[in-house]
A tleap script that builds the chain and sets N, CA, C and O, in Angstrom:
source leaprc.protein.ff14SB
mol = sequence {
  NMET PRO ASP SER LEU MET TYR GLN GLN ASP
  HIE PHE VAL VAL LEU GLU THR ASN GLN PRO
  GLU GLN PHE LEU THR GLN SER GLU LEU LEU
  GLU LYS LEU LYS THR THR LEU GLN GLN LEU
  VAL ILE GLN ASP LEU PRO PRO ASP LEU GLN
  LYS PHE ASP THR ALA GLU ALA GLN ALA GLN
  TYR LEU LEU ASP THR THR CYS GLU LEU ASP
  ILE ALA PRO GLY GLN TYR LEU GLN TRP TYR
  ALA VAL ARG LEU GLU CLYS
}
set mol.1.N position { -20.573 -36.041 -10.912 }
set mol.1.CA position { -19.643 -35.934 -9.800 }
set mol.1.C position { -18.371 -35.224 -10.295 }
set mol.1.O position { -17.811 -35.609 -11.321 }
set mol.2.N position { -17.920 -34.204 -9.581 }
set mol.2.CA position { -16.728 -33.480 -10.013 }
set mol.2.C position { -15.483 -34.360 -9.942 }
set mol.2.O position { -15.362 -35.236 -9.086 }
set mol.3.N position { -14.586 -34.103 -10.846 }
set mol.3.CA position { -13.315 -34.826 -10.904 }
set mol.3.C position { -12.424 -34.344 -9.759 }
set mol.3.O position { -12.234 -33.140 -9.589 }
set mol.4.N position { -11.880 -35.269 -8.978 }
set mol.4.CA position { -11.025 -34.889 -7.840 }
set mol.4.C position { -9.765 -34.171 -8.294 }
set mol.4.O position { -9.139 -33.467 -7.502 }
set mol.5.N position { -9.386 -34.337 -9.548 }
set mol.5.CA position { -8.218 -33.644 -10.093 }
set mol.5.C position { -8.396 -32.130 -10.021 }
set mol.5.O position { -7.423 -31.387 -9.894 }
set mol.6.N position { -9.652 -31.680 -10.105 }
set mol.6.CA position { -9.923 -30.246 -10.061 }
set mol.6.C position { -9.598 -29.641 -8.692 }
set mol.6.O position { -9.386 -28.432 -8.590 }
set mol.7.N position { -9.558 -30.455 -7.655 }
set mol.7.CA position { -9.342 -29.947 -6.307 }
set mol.7.C position { -7.923 -30.169 -5.790 }
set mol.7.O position { -7.612 -29.801 -4.658 }
set mol.8.N position { -7.071 -30.761 -6.605 }
set mol.8.CA position { -5.684 -30.967 -6.197 }
set mol.8.C position { -4.931 -29.641 -6.244 }
set mol.8.O position { -5.106 -28.844 -7.166 }
set mol.9.N position { -4.108 -29.426 -5.255 }
set mol.9.CA position { -3.287 -28.223 -5.212 }
set mol.9.C position { -1.836 -28.650 -5.037 }
set mol.9.O position { -1.242 -28.471 -3.973 }
set mol.10.N position { -1.286 -29.212 -6.087 }
set mol.10.CA position { 0.080 -29.711 -6.033 }
set mol.10.C position { 1.103 -28.675 -6.472 }
set mol.10.O position { 2.248 -28.695 -6.021 }
set mol.11.N position { 0.687 -27.768 -7.353 }
set mol.11.CA position { 1.605 -26.759 -7.888 }
set mol.11.C position { 0.963 -25.383 -7.814 }
set mol.11.O position { -0.256 -25.234 -7.908 }
set mol.12.N position { 1.820 -24.384 -7.643 }
set mol.12.CA position { 1.352 -23.016 -7.503 }
set mol.12.C position { 2.219 -22.094 -8.343 }
set mol.12.O position { 3.416 -22.327 -8.509 }
set mol.13.N position { 1.601 -21.044 -8.871 }
set mol.13.CA position { 2.367 -19.964 -9.461 }
set mol.13.C position { 2.459 -18.908 -8.360 }
set mol.13.O position { 1.462 -18.572 -7.721 }
set mol.14.N position { 3.668 -18.394 -8.153 }
set mol.14.CA position { 3.928 -17.440 -7.075 }
set mol.14.C position { 4.366 -16.120 -7.692 }
set mol.14.O position { 5.258 -16.072 -8.538 }
set mol.15.N position { 3.715 -15.053 -7.248 }
set mol.15.CA position { 4.025 -13.709 -7.719 }
set mol.15.C position { 4.523 -12.882 -6.549 }
set mol.15.O position { 3.913 -12.855 -5.481 }
set mol.16.N position { 5.641 -12.210 -6.769 }
set mol.16.CA position { 6.221 -11.329 -5.748 }
set mol.16.C position { 6.520 -9.979 -6.370 }
set mol.16.O position { 6.686 -9.858 -7.583 }
set mol.17.N position { 6.583 -8.987 -5.533 }
set mol.17.CA position { 6.913 -7.649 -5.982 }
set mol.17.C position { 8.257 -7.652 -6.704 }
set mol.17.O position { 9.253 -8.140 -6.171 }
set mol.18.N position { 8.281 -7.107 -7.917 }
set mol.18.CA position { 9.500 -6.932 -8.716 }
set mol.18.C position { 10.275 -8.230 -8.966 }
set mol.18.O position { 11.498 -8.198 -9.104 }
set mol.19.N position { 9.578 -9.369 -9.026 }
set mol.19.CA position { 10.208 -10.659 -9.286 }
set mol.19.C position { 9.453 -11.363 -10.409 }
set mol.19.O position { 8.247 -11.166 -10.559 }
set mol.20.N position { 10.148 -12.183 -11.201 }
set mol.20.CA position { 9.419 -12.967 -12.201 }
set mol.20.C position { 8.587 -14.047 -11.512 }
set mol.20.O position { 8.894 -14.454 -10.392 }
set mol.21.N position { 7.542 -14.504 -12.181 }
set mol.21.CA position { 6.702 -15.553 -11.598 }
set mol.21.C position { 7.508 -16.833 -11.419 }
set mol.21.O position { 8.430 -17.123 -12.182 }
set mol.22.N position { 7.141 -17.586 -10.398 }
set mol.22.CA position { 7.791 -18.863 -10.098 }
set mol.22.C position { 6.720 -19.943 -10.012 }
set mol.22.O position { 5.585 -19.671 -9.623 }
set mol.23.N position { 7.083 -21.156 -10.373 }
set mol.23.CA position { 6.204 -22.303 -10.175 }
set mol.23.C position { 6.805 -23.147 -9.059 }
set mol.23.O position { 7.952 -23.585 -9.148 }
set mol.24.N position { 6.014 -23.374 -8.000 }
set mol.24.CA position { 6.492 -24.105 -6.833 }
set mol.24.C position { 5.534 -25.240 -6.501 }
set mol.24.O position { 4.337 -25.171 -6.779 }
set mol.25.N position { 6.090 -26.284 -5.898 }
set mol.25.CA position { 5.250 -27.351 -5.364 }
set mol.25.C position { 4.645 -26.858 -4.052 }
set mol.25.O position { 5.037 -25.813 -3.533 }
set mol.26.N position { 3.708 -27.603 -3.531 }
set mol.26.CA position { 3.076 -27.214 -2.282 }
set mol.26.C position { 4.103 -27.127 -1.145 }
set mol.26.O position { 4.070 -26.183 -0.355 }
set mol.27.N position { 5.006 -28.095 -1.060 }
set mol.27.CA position { 6.009 -28.068 0.015 }
set mol.27.C position { 6.975 -26.896 -0.159 }
set mol.27.O position { 7.391 -26.290 0.828 }
set mol.28.N position { 7.333 -26.573 -1.394 }
set mol.28.CA position { 8.218 -25.426 -1.637 }
set mol.28.C position { 7.522 -24.118 -1.260 }
set mol.28.O position { 8.142 -23.217 -0.695 }
set mol.29.N position { 6.230 -24.022 -1.577 }
set mol.29.CA position { 5.479 -22.819 -1.212 }
set mol.29.C position { 5.357 -22.694 0.305 }
set mol.29.O position { 5.510 -21.598 0.845 }
set mol.30.N position { 5.087 -23.787 0.989 }
set mol.30.CA position { 5.014 -23.739 2.453 }
set mol.30.C position { 6.334 -23.261 3.045 }
set mol.30.O position { 6.337 -22.468 3.987 }
set mol.31.N position { 7.436 -23.725 2.515 }
set mol.31.CA position { 8.745 -23.307 3.003 }
set mol.31.C position { 8.968 -21.815 2.729 }
set mol.31.O position { 9.502 -21.101 3.578 }
set mol.32.N position { 8.565 -21.353 1.558 }
set mol.32.CA position { 8.702 -19.933 1.215 }
set mol.32.C position { 7.849 -19.077 2.151 }
set mol.32.O position { 8.298 -18.032 2.622 }
set mol.33.N position { 6.630 -19.517 2.419 }
set mol.33.CA position { 5.758 -18.776 3.335 }
set mol.33.C position { 6.351 -18.742 4.741 }
set mol.33.O position { 6.343 -17.698 5.394 }
set mol.34.N position { 6.860 -19.871 5.207 }
set mol.34.CA position { 7.480 -19.918 6.542 }
set mol.34.C position { 8.640 -18.946 6.626 }
set mol.34.O position { 8.741 -18.182 7.586 }
set mol.35.N position { 9.514 -18.966 5.635 }
set mol.35.CA position { 10.678 -18.077 5.628 }
set mol.35.C position { 10.250 -16.619 5.624 }
set mol.35.O position { 10.817 -15.797 6.343 }
set mol.36.N position { 9.257 -16.303 4.820 }
set mol.36.CA position { 8.752 -14.928 4.739 }
set mol.36.C position { 8.138 -14.503 6.067 }
set mol.36.O position { 8.399 -13.399 6.545 }
set mol.37.N position { 7.335 -15.359 6.658 }
set mol.37.CA position { 6.681 -15.042 7.929 }
set mol.37.C position { 7.695 -14.836 9.052 }
set mol.37.O position { 7.494 -13.983 9.916 }
set mol.38.N position { 8.774 -15.603 9.049 }
set mol.38.CA position { 9.795 -15.476 10.087 }
set mol.38.C position { 10.526 -14.139 10.002 }
set mol.38.O position { 11.103 -13.691 10.993 }
set mol.39.N position { 10.510 -13.502 8.843 }
set mol.39.CA position { 11.179 -12.223 8.662 }
set mol.39.C position { 10.292 -11.040 9.049 }
set mol.39.O position { 10.770 -9.908 9.135 }
set mol.40.N position { 9.012 -11.296 9.281 }
set mol.40.CA position { 8.078 -10.223 9.614 }
set mol.40.C position { 7.910 -10.095 11.120 }
set mol.40.O position { 8.068 -11.066 11.860 }
set mol.41.N position { 7.590 -8.896 11.559 }
set mol.41.CA position { 7.292 -8.643 12.969 }
set mol.41.C position { 5.874 -9.128 13.237 }
set mol.41.O position { 4.960 -8.838 12.466 }
set mol.42.N position { 5.689 -9.863 14.324 }
set mol.42.CA position { 4.386 -10.484 14.598 }
set mol.42.C position { 3.267 -9.449 14.679 }
set mol.42.O position { 2.135 -9.750 14.302 }
set mol.43.N position { 3.550 -8.248 15.155 }
set mol.43.CA position { 2.521 -7.213 15.250 }
set mol.43.C position { 2.082 -6.711 13.874 }
set mol.43.O position { 1.005 -6.129 13.744 }
set mol.44.N position { 2.903 -6.931 12.851 }
set mol.44.CA position { 2.556 -6.518 11.496 }
set mol.44.C position { 1.694 -7.545 10.771 }
set mol.44.O position { 1.171 -7.274 9.690 }
set mol.45.N position { 1.549 -8.723 11.369 }
set mol.45.CA position { 0.742 -9.777 10.748 }
set mol.45.C position { -0.741 -9.520 10.991 }
set mol.45.O position { -1.103 -8.894 11.987 }
set mol.46.N position { -1.605 -9.997 10.090 }
set mol.46.CA position { -3.043 -9.896 10.328 }
set mol.46.C position { -3.416 -10.618 11.628 }
set mol.46.O position { -2.756 -11.585 12.008 }
set mol.47.N position { -4.461 -10.159 12.305 }
set mol.47.CA position { -4.851 -10.759 13.591 }
set mol.47.C position { -5.106 -12.264 13.522 }
set mol.47.O position { -4.808 -12.978 14.479 }
set mol.48.N position { -5.648 -12.758 12.414 }
set mol.48.CA position { -5.915 -14.189 12.321 }
set mol.48.C position { -4.633 -15.017 12.283 }
set mol.48.O position { -4.660 -16.195 12.639 }
set mol.49.N position { -3.515 -14.433 11.863 }
set mol.49.CA position { -2.231 -15.150 11.869 }
set mol.49.C position { -1.533 -15.061 13.222 }
set mol.49.O position { -0.771 -15.957 13.586 }
set mol.50.N position { -1.784 -14.007 13.957 }
set mol.50.CA position { -1.112 -13.810 15.244 }
set mol.50.C position { -1.504 -14.866 16.270 }
set mol.50.O position { -0.778 -15.082 17.241 }
set mol.51.N position { -2.627 -15.517 16.072 }
set mol.51.CA position { -3.077 -16.520 17.051 }
set mol.51.C position { -2.293 -17.826 16.974 }
set mol.51.O position { -2.389 -18.656 17.878 }
set mol.52.N position { -1.515 -18.021 15.903 }
set mol.52.CA position { -0.730 -19.246 15.757 }
set mol.52.C position { 0.654 -19.066 16.366 }
set mol.52.O position { 1.255 -17.996 16.270 }
set mol.53.N position { 1.149 -20.128 16.993 }
set mol.53.CA position { 2.424 -20.063 17.710 }
set mol.53.C position { 3.643 -20.220 16.807 }
set mol.53.O position { 4.718 -19.716 17.130 }
set mol.54.N position { 3.488 -20.912 15.681 }
set mol.54.CA position { 4.642 -21.199 14.844 }
set mol.54.C position { 4.439 -20.659 13.433 }
set mol.54.O position { 3.311 -20.496 12.968 }
set mol.55.N position { 5.545 -20.390 12.771 }
set mol.55.CA position { 5.498 -19.948 11.376 }
set mol.55.C position { 4.942 -21.054 10.494 }
set mol.55.O position { 4.289 -20.777 9.488 }
set mol.56.N position { 5.196 -22.299 10.860 }
set mol.56.CA position { 4.673 -23.427 10.088 }
set mol.56.C position { 3.143 -23.449 10.117 }
set mol.56.O position { 2.502 -23.638 9.083 }
set mol.57.N position { 2.568 -23.257 11.295 }
set mol.57.CA position { 1.106 -23.221 11.418 }
set mol.57.C position { 0.530 -22.017 10.679 }
set mol.57.O position { -0.522 -22.120 10.048 }
set mol.58.N position { 1.206 -20.888 10.754 }
set mol.58.CA position { 0.770 -19.692 10.038 }
set mol.58.C position { 0.800 -19.933 8.527 }
set mol.58.O position { -0.142 -19.573 7.821 }
set mol.59.N position { 1.873 -20.538 8.038 }
set mol.59.CA position { 2.018 -20.803 6.613 }
set mol.59.C position { 0.927 -21.759 6.127 }
set mol.59.O position { 0.346 -21.543 5.064 }
set mol.60.N position { 0.648 -22.796 6.885 }
set mol.60.CA position { -0.397 -23.747 6.503 }
set mol.60.C position { -1.756 -23.067 6.484 }
set mol.60.O position { -2.562 -23.318 5.589 }
set mol.61.N position { -2.018 -22.212 7.462 }
set mol.61.CA position { -3.274 -21.464 7.506 }
set mol.61.C position { -3.420 -20.573 6.274 }
set mol.61.O position { -4.488 -20.521 5.664 }
set mol.62.N position { -2.350 -19.876 5.910 }
set mol.62.CA position { -2.390 -19.039 4.707 }
set mol.62.C position { -2.675 -19.875 3.467 }
set mol.62.O position { -3.503 -19.496 2.639 }
set mol.63.N position { -2.008 -20.985 3.337 }
set mol.63.CA position { -2.190 -21.856 2.175 }
set mol.63.C position { -3.625 -22.369 2.094 }
set mol.63.O position { -4.176 -22.505 1.001 }
set mol.64.N position { -4.229 -22.653 3.240 }
set mol.64.CA position { -5.583 -23.200 3.276 }
set mol.64.C position { -6.674 -22.155 3.089 }
set mol.64.O position { -7.782 -22.494 2.673 }
set mol.65.N position { -6.380 -20.886 3.389 }
set mol.65.CA position { -7.463 -19.902 3.467 }
set mol.65.C position { -7.351 -18.703 2.537 }
set mol.65.O position { -8.347 -18.008 2.334 }
set mol.66.N position { -6.205 -18.433 1.974 }
set mol.66.CA position { -6.059 -17.210 1.188 }
set mol.66.C position { -5.050 -17.413 0.069 }
set mol.66.O position { -4.565 -18.526 -0.134 }
set mol.67.N position { -4.737 -16.371 -0.644 }
set mol.67.CA position { -3.764 -16.473 -1.735 }
set mol.67.C position { -2.858 -15.242 -1.792 }
set mol.67.O position { -2.207 -15.000 -2.809 }
set mol.68.N position { -2.813 -14.465 -0.708 }
set mol.68.CA position { -1.982 -13.261 -0.721 }
set mol.68.C position { -1.528 -12.905 0.689 }
set mol.68.O position { -2.260 -13.093 1.661 }
set mol.69.N position { -0.311 -12.390 0.779 }
set mol.69.CA position { 0.229 -11.878 2.029 }
set mol.69.C position { 0.873 -10.533 1.735 }
set mol.69.O position { 1.792 -10.440 0.921 }
set mol.70.N position { 0.389 -9.493 2.399 }
set mol.70.CA position { 1.022 -8.183 2.275 }
set mol.70.C position { 2.242 -8.180 3.175 }
set mol.70.O position { 2.135 -8.354 4.389 }
set mol.71.N position { 3.405 -7.981 2.568 }
set mol.71.CA position { 4.662 -8.051 3.297 }
set mol.71.C position { 5.027 -6.705 3.908 }
set mol.71.O position { 5.486 -6.630 5.048 }
set mol.72.N position { 4.818 -5.656 3.144 }
set mol.72.CA position { 5.100 -4.283 3.566 }
set mol.72.C position { 4.310 -3.383 2.626 }
set mol.72.O position { 3.758 -3.863 1.636 }
set mol.73.N position { 4.245 -2.093 2.917 }
set mol.73.CA position { 3.539 -1.207 1.989 }
set mol.73.C position { 4.117 -1.327 0.569 }
set mol.73.O position { 5.306 -1.102 0.345 }
set mol.74.N position { 3.258 -1.680 -0.362 }
set mol.74.CA position { 3.686 -1.815 -1.752 }
set mol.74.C position { 4.382 -3.125 -2.075 }
set mol.74.O position { 4.825 -3.308 -3.209 }
set mol.75.N position { 4.498 -4.049 -1.119 }
set mol.75.CA position { 5.133 -5.346 -1.358 }
set mol.75.C position { 4.140 -6.456 -1.032 }
set mol.75.O position { 3.418 -6.402 -0.036 }
set mol.76.N position { 4.126 -7.450 -1.889 }
set mol.76.CA position { 3.154 -8.526 -1.740 }
set mol.76.C position { 3.765 -9.868 -2.121 }
set mol.76.O position { 4.807 -9.947 -2.771 }
set mol.77.N position { 3.087 -10.897 -1.698 }
set mol.77.CA position { 3.377 -12.266 -2.094 }
set mol.77.C position { 2.019 -12.898 -2.395 }
set mol.77.O position { 1.146 -12.948 -1.529 }
set mol.78.N position { 1.846 -13.378 -3.619 }
set mol.78.CA position { 0.592 -13.998 -4.028 }
set mol.78.C position { 0.874 -15.386 -4.579 }
set mol.78.O position { 1.936 -15.623 -5.155 }
set mol.79.N position { -0.074 -16.307 -4.405 }
set mol.79.CA position { 0.088 -17.659 -4.923 }
set mol.79.C position { -1.273 -18.181 -5.382 }
set mol.79.O position { -2.308 -17.918 -4.770 }
set mol.80.N position { -1.228 -18.922 -6.471 }
set mol.80.CA position { -2.438 -19.464 -7.068 }
set mol.80.C position { -2.183 -20.894 -7.502 }
set mol.80.O position { -1.162 -21.192 -8.121 }
set mol.81.N position { -3.112 -21.773 -7.175 }
set mol.81.CA position { -2.979 -23.175 -7.585 }
set mol.81.C position { -3.079 -23.275 -9.097 }
set mol.81.O position { -3.926 -22.629 -9.714 }
set mol.82.N position { -2.213 -24.082 -9.691 }
set mol.82.CA position { -2.244 -24.302 -11.137 }
set mol.82.C position { -2.107 -25.792 -11.415 }
set mol.82.O position { -1.549 -26.539 -10.611 }
set mol.83.N position { -2.616 -26.204 -12.542 }
set mol.83.CA position { -2.457 -27.586 -12.990 }
set mol.83.C position { -1.455 -27.553 -14.132 }
set mol.83.O position { -1.693 -26.890 -15.141 }
set mol.84.N position { -0.356 -28.249 -13.992 }
set mol.84.CA position { 0.695 -28.240 -14.997 }
set mol.84.C position { 0.487 -29.295 -16.067 }
set mol.84.O position { 1.083 -29.202 -17.140 }
set mol.85.N position { -0.342 -30.295 -15.806 }
set mol.85.CA position { -0.586 -31.367 -16.765 }
set mol.85.C position { -2.065 -31.440 -17.065 }
set mol.85.O position { -2.902 -31.044 -16.254 }
set mol.86.N position { -2.371 -31.950 -18.235 }
set mol.86.CA position { -3.774 -32.135 -18.588 }
set mol.86.C position { -4.126 -33.592 -18.489 }
set mol.86.O position { -5.269 -33.970 -18.746 }
savepdb mol mol.pdb
quit
């Protein structure tokens, strides 16, 4: 039986264009995604994100389904679950 620790997503490493990597908790990443999404024009979002009414729902969907958001041409936001403790 797999260890449930392998499926925990409590911490993430976040990569952004021209920025050093950051380590964020899940709640911090959700807040970062919400803030980023609120700055984008809804027509520039992928169609699967446009169906959600709130930035919070969009951010949760991104966290649950993917690990990257294209912000603009040549600009990205990527996040990957990491385990900080053994």
